[in-house]
N, C-alpha and C positions, 0 to 999 in steps of 0.2 A: 504494500500500500504506500501511497505517496505520503511521506512524512516531511513536515516542514520544520526546519530549525528556526531559531530566533531570527536568523539573517534572511529567512525566506527562500533557502535554496531547495531545489528539487532533488528527489532521491530516485535513483534508477537501480532497481533490484537491491535496494538498501544502501547503495553507494551515493556519495555526493557526485554532482555532475562532473567535477574536475578529476575524480578518481575512478570514473566508470570505465570498465574494460569489457568489450563485447565478448560474448561467449564463443562465437565462431565467426568465420569469414562471412557467412550469410547475413548475420546481424550487422556487421561492420559495413557491408555493401548497402544494406537497407538504410542504415543511418546516414551514410554519405549521400545516397540518392535523395533522401528527404531533404537534407540540408541544401544540396545543389539545386533541387527543383523548387522547393517551397519558399526559401528565402534568398538563395543565391541569385535567382532570376531577377529579383528586385534590385539587387546591388549592380548586376551587370547592366540593367536598363539605365540606372542612374549614372553609371560610368559612361555609357554610350552617349547620353544626353550632355554630360559635361564635356566630353570630347567634341561633340558636334558644336557646342557653344564656343569652345576654344577655336575650332576651325573657322567659324563665322567671324569671330572677333579678330583673328589673325589675318585672314585672307581677303576680307571685304573692307570697303571704305566705311567712313563714319556713319553713313546713312543706315547701315545694317547693325550698328552696335546695340540698338534696342532689341533687335531680334536675337542676337547672341546673348544678351543679358536675360531675355525671356527664357531661353533654353538653359541657361545657368540656374535660374530660379527653379525651373522644372527639375533639373538634376538634383538640386538641394532638397526640394520637397520629396523627391523619390528616395533620397538617402534617409530622410527622416522616417518615411513610411517603411523602408526596408529594415531600419532598426526596430521599429515597432513589430514588424512581421517576424523578425528573428526572435524577439522576446516571446511572441506568441507560440512559436514553434518549439520552444523549450518543453512544452507540455506533451509533445508527440510521443516521447519514450518514457515519460515519467510514470511512476507507479500511481495507482488510484488511491486517493485518500478518503473518499467518501462515495456513497452510492450516487451515481449519475442519474439525473432525472430524465435525460434524453433517452430516446429509443436507441438501444445499442445494437440493433440488428444491422449487420453489414451485408450488403448485397454482393455476393461473390460472382465473379464472371467465370466464363468457361476456362478451365485449367487451374482454378484456385481451390478446388475441392480437396480437403485433407491437407492443405498447406499450412505452414506455421504463420501465425499472426504476430507481427512485430509492433509492439506499442499499442497505442490507442488507434481506433479507426480514424482515418483522415477526415477532417471537417474543414471546409473552406472558411477562411478568415473573411467573412462577408463584409465587415466594417472596413477592412483594409482595401478590399476591392472597390467599395463605394468611395473611399478616400482617393484612391488612385484615379478612378473615373472622374471625380470632381476636379482634381488637380489638372488632369490632362485636358478636360473640357474647357476649363478656364484658360489654360495656356493656348489651346487651339483658337479660342475666341479672340484672345489677345493677339495672337499671331495674324489672324485674319484682319483685325483692325490695323495692325502695324503695316501689313502689306498694302492695304488699301490707302494708307497715308503716304506711301512712297510715291 
């Protein structure tokens, strides 16, 4: 079960997160895949936007500086959302500390019968997706306005 210390750290099979050792290679591969997919993608997107903003700021003249700044703001906002998503994903492998009120039935696809389940079932971080959608929509509207002003 998930036991919290006074510092609020998560426990994984009774170990603190920093001293957790996977049982076998399959668990290690699953842990890496979840990290790479569920919160690594947000960081890669933020880095891509920062690189795009630097390209605009370095290659184009002063008229495009606001567009480059807009993409830098988008990259910064995505970094913040990536940090929040990474904090949310700490729960993926954590032990359970109390009975969950949600329906725990996992819909298994073909080929998953009798397979080992790693951690909790994946649940989409809906509020992060809404946040990313709002940030990107605001930047796109701002980009349209800036382009029409050129």
